[in-house]
C-alpha positions in Angstrom: 154.1 62.0 145.1 151.6 60.4 147.5 151.1 63.6 149.4 150.4 65.5 146.2 147.9 62.9 145.1 146.1 63.1 148.4 146.0 66.9 148.3 144.6 66.8 144.8 141.9 64.4 145.8 141.0 66.6 148.8 140.6 69.6 146.5 138.3 67.6 144.2 136.2 66.6 147.3 136.0 70.2 148.5 135.1 71.4 145.0 132.4 68.7 144.8 130.9 69.9 148.1 131.0 73.5 146.9 129.3 72.5 143.7 126.3 71.4 145.6 125.8 75.0 146.7 124.2 76.6 143.7 122.4 79.9 143.1 120.6 81.9 140.6 117.9 84.6 140.0 114.1 84.7 139.8 113.3 87.7 137.6 115.2 90.9 138.1 114.7 91.4 141.8 115.0 88.1 143.6 117.8 85.6 144.1 117.9 82.0 145.2 120.5 79.8 146.8 120.4 76.0 147.3 122.8 74.5 149.9 123.7 70.8 150.2 121.7 70.4 153.4 118.5 70.6 151.3 117.6 74.3 152.0 116.3 76.6 149.3 116.6 80.3 150.3 114.9 83.0 148.3 115.9 86.7 149.0 115.4 90.1 147.6 112.7 92.7 147.6 109.3 93.0 145.9 107.0 90.7 144.1 108.1 87.4 142.5 107.7 87.6 138.8 105.2 85.1 137.4 106.6 82.1 135.5 104.7 80.1 133.0 104.8 76.8 134.7 107.2 75.2 137.1 109.5 74.0 134.2 111.1 77.4 133.8 112.5 77.4 137.4 116.0 76.0 138.0 114.4 73.0 139.8 111.7 72.2 137.2 111.5 70.4 133.9 114.7 69.9 131.8 118.2 71.4 132.3 117.7 71.6 136.1 120.3 73.0 138.4 118.6 71.5 141.4 116.7 68.3 141.8 113.4 69.5 143.4 113.1 66.2 145.3 116.3 67.2 147.2 114.7 70.3 148.6 113.7 69.7 152.2 113.3 73.3 153.5 112.3 76.6 151.9 113.2 79.9 153.5 111.9 83.1 152.0 113.6 86.1 153.5 112.2 89.4 154.6 111.5 91.8 151.7 109.8 89.3 149.4 106.1 90.3 149.0 104.7 87.4 146.9 105.3 83.8 145.9 104.7 83.2 142.2 102.6 80.5 140.6 104.2 77.0 140.8 107.3 78.2 142.6 107.4 75.1 145.0 105.2 72.8 143.0 105.8 69.1 143.7 108.6 69.4 146.2 108.1 65.9 147.4 110.6 66.0 150.3 109.7 69.5 151.6 109.1 69.4 155.3 109.7 72.9 156.5 108.7 76.3 155.2 109.7 79.7 156.7 107.9 82.8 155.3 108.5 86.5 156.0 106.2 89.1 157.5 106.6 91.1 154.2 104.7 88.4 152.3 101.2 89.4 151.1 100.2 86.9 148.4 100.6 83.1 147.6 100.3 82.3 143.9 98.4 79.5 142.2 99.8 76.0 143.0 102.8 77.5 144.7 103.0 74.5 147.2 100.8 72.1 145.3 101.6 68.4 145.9 104.2 68.9 148.6 103.3 65.6 150.0 105.7 65.6 153.0 104.7 69.0 154.4 102.8 68.5 157.7 102.3 72.1 159.0 102.8 75.7 158.0 102.4 79.1 159.7 101.3 81.8 157.2 102.4 85.3 158.2 99.7 87.8 159.2 100.1 90.1 156.2 99.0 87.6 153.6 95.7 88.7 152.2 95.3 86.1 149.3 95.8 82.4 149.0 95.8 81.5 145.3 94.0 78.6 143.5 95.2 75.2 144.5 98.1 76.7 146.5 98.3 73.6 148.8 96.2 71.2 146.8 97.2 67.5 147.3 99.5 68.3 150.3 98.2 65.0 151.7 100.3 65.1 154.9 99.3 68.7 155.8 97.5 68.6 159.2 97.9 72.1 160.6 97.7 75.6 159.1 97.9 78.8 161.1 96.0 81.3 159.0 96.9 85.0 158.7 95.0 87.6 160.6 94.7 89.8 157.5 93.7 87.1 155.2 90.7 88.1 153.0 90.5 85.7 150.0 90.9 81.9 149.7 90.7 80.8 146.1 89.3 77.5 144.6 90.9 74.3 145.8 93.5 76.1 147.9 93.6 73.2 150.5 91.8 70.5 148.4 92.5 67.0 149.5 94.9 67.7 152.4 94.8 66.2 155.8 93.6 69.1 157.9 92.2 68.2 161.4 90.7 71.7 161.9 90.1 74.8 159.9 90.0 77.9 162.1 89.5 81.1 160.2 87.8 82.9 163.2 90.6 85.3 163.7 91.0 86.2 160.0 89.3 88.8 157.8 88.2 86.3 155.2 85.4 87.6 152.9 85.5 85.1 150.0 86.2 81.4 149.8 86.4 79.6 146.4 84.9 76.4 145.1 86.2 73.3 146.9 88.7 75.3 148.9 88.8 72.7 151.7 87.0 69.8 150.1 88.1 66.2 150.7 89.8 66.9 154.0 88.5 63.7 155.3 90.1 64.0 158.7 88.7 67.5 159.5 86.4 67.5 162.5 86.0 71.3 163.3 85.5 74.4 161.2 85.3 78.0 162.4 84.3 80.8 159.9 84.7 84.5 160.6 82.1 87.3 161.0 83.6 88.9 157.9 82.7 86.1 155.5 80.3 87.2 152.7 80.6 84.8 149.8 81.3 81.3 148.7 82.1 81.1 145.0 81.7 78.1 142.7 79.2 76.1 140.7 80.5 72.6 141.2 81.7 71.6 144.7 81.1 73.2 148.1 84.0 74.7 150.0 83.8 71.8 152.6 82.5 69.1 150.3 83.0 65.5 151.4 84.6 66.4 154.7 82.9 63.4 156.2 84.2 63.6 159.8 83.1 67.2 160.5 81.2 67.2 163.8 81.0 70.9 164.4 81.1 74.1 162.2 80.7 77.6 163.5 80.0 80.6 161.4 80.1 84.0 163.1 78.5 85.9 160.2 75.2 87.3 161.2 73.9 87.1 157.7 74.5 83.7 155.8 77.4 84.1 153.3 76.0 83.8 149.8 76.8 81.1 147.3 77.6 82.8 143.9 78.8 81.7 140.5 82.3 83.4 140.5 83.1 82.3 137.0 84.6 84.7 134.5 82.1 87.1 132.8 83.1 87.2 129.2 80.4 89.6 128.2 80.5 92.3 130.9 84.0 91.6 132.3 84.9 90.7 135.9 83.3 87.7 137.5 79.7 86.4 137.5 77.8 87.2 140.7 74.7 85.1 139.9 73.2 83.2 142.9 73.8 79.4 142.9 71.2 77.3 144.7 72.5 73.8 143.9 75.9 73.9 145.7 76.0 73.0 149.4 78.9 74.4 151.5 79.0 71.3 153.7 78.3 67.8 152.3 78.9 64.3 153.6 78.3 65.1 157.2 76.4 62.7 159.5 73.6 63.2 162.0 75.9 64.3 164.8 77.0 67.4 162.8 76.2 70.7 164.4 76.3 74.1 162.6 76.4 77.0 165.2 75.4 80.4 164.1 74.8 83.7 166.0 71.7 84.0 168.0 68.8 85.3 165.9 70.3 84.1 162.6 69.1 80.5 162.8 66.1 80.9 160.4 68.2 83.0 157.9 70.6 80.1 157.6 67.9 77.4 157.4 66.5 79.1 154.3 69.7 80.3 152.6 71.3 78.8 149.5 74.2 76.6 150.4 73.1 76.2 154.0 69.6 74.9 153.9 70.7 71.3 153.4 71.9 71.5 157.0 68.7 73.1 158.3 68.1 70.3 160.9 71.7 70.7 162.2 71.6 74.5 162.9 71.8 75.7 166.4 72.6 78.9 168.3 76.0 78.2 169.8 78.4 79.6 172.4 79.7 82.1 169.9 76.3 83.7 169.7 76.5 84.3 173.5 80.0 85.7 173.0 78.9 88.1 170.3 76.4 89.8 172.6 78.1 89.6 176.0 81.9 90.0 175.4 83.8 88.4 178.3 82.5 85.0 179.0 82.5 83.2 182.4 81.6 79.5 182.2 80.4 77.3 185.0 79.2 73.8 185.1 75.7 73.0 186.3 76.9 72.6 189.9 78.2 76.2 189.9 81.9 75.2 189.7 83.9 77.6 187.5 84.8 75.8 184.3 86.7 78.6 182.4 86.9 82.4 182.2 88.0 84.0 178.9 88.4 87.5 177.5 88.4 85.8 174.1 85.8 83.1 174.0 87.1 81.3 170.9 88.3 78.4 173.0 84.8 78.0 174.6 84.1 76.0 171.5 86.1 73.1 173.0 83.3 72.5 175.5 81.9 69.0 175.5 78.2 68.4 175.1 76.2 69.3 178.2 74.5 72.2 180.2 76.6 75.1 181.3 76.0 78.4 183.0 77.5 81.2 180.8 77.3 84.7 182.2 74.4 83.7 184.4 72.4 82.0 181.6 71.8 78.3 181.2 73.2 77.1 177.8 72.9 73.7 176.2 75.9 72.7 174.2 74.8 70.1 171.7 
């Protein structure tokens, strides 16, 4: 009798463990599985169907199958091409995210308020990061941005903990209002030559990033600051110029904005940039743009570094260097 009792109890324990491994569907084409180690896996092919708020998912609102605070890791498998709005909203214990090469879009607020997430690598085929996608991820220090990224929407990384924003290797053309605002630990920003537009009428893309010491913009022509709001009369979005929103605010006297050689005066008079007119200089990247491979020596003639790709030349400390035979002052 005792053996039967013990066997029965063992079966109940096993059944309880199996009960922690639950699964379901997202739309008609995707499936999800949650295992008792805290891993949420999403599989299937195609786009994730949009849901009207987080509460409709199995881990949001009432009648939940999974407590979202138990989700520590999210794995999206190859074949999934987008993450829908709110899909991982408020996963307070989320520490690790694995995304597939097939992914092309991140929806609105898809990782908003994941307060334990410290770093993430975004696959190169992502072209769009939606509004508030990582807003209030207050532990998020490091983001590896996709090479094919073209659009970053409003407040995408608002009030995170980014130390550096490096978009120099991306194809970004537009950045939304307050996209990186209130990253109070951010010290360096690198913007690509493809950048054309900052949208928004309220807060600059890097508003109140008070510790920024250095920003580099590779665009020869200063990216414009435009309205970007919905045009209810003509359809589409408003493309009216905005002259009262500054891209960088809160910086101190040590802040340096480096732009390509010959573009300094354009930036000094452009909307969104002219508040930093006294901080604009021609930087190392201007040298790189015209000369390609960069050899760097200190003032004594000792080789300092030699790069085919001069992006890392921006790590140079202040001083005088010889770059491809020319004396350059790094401020």
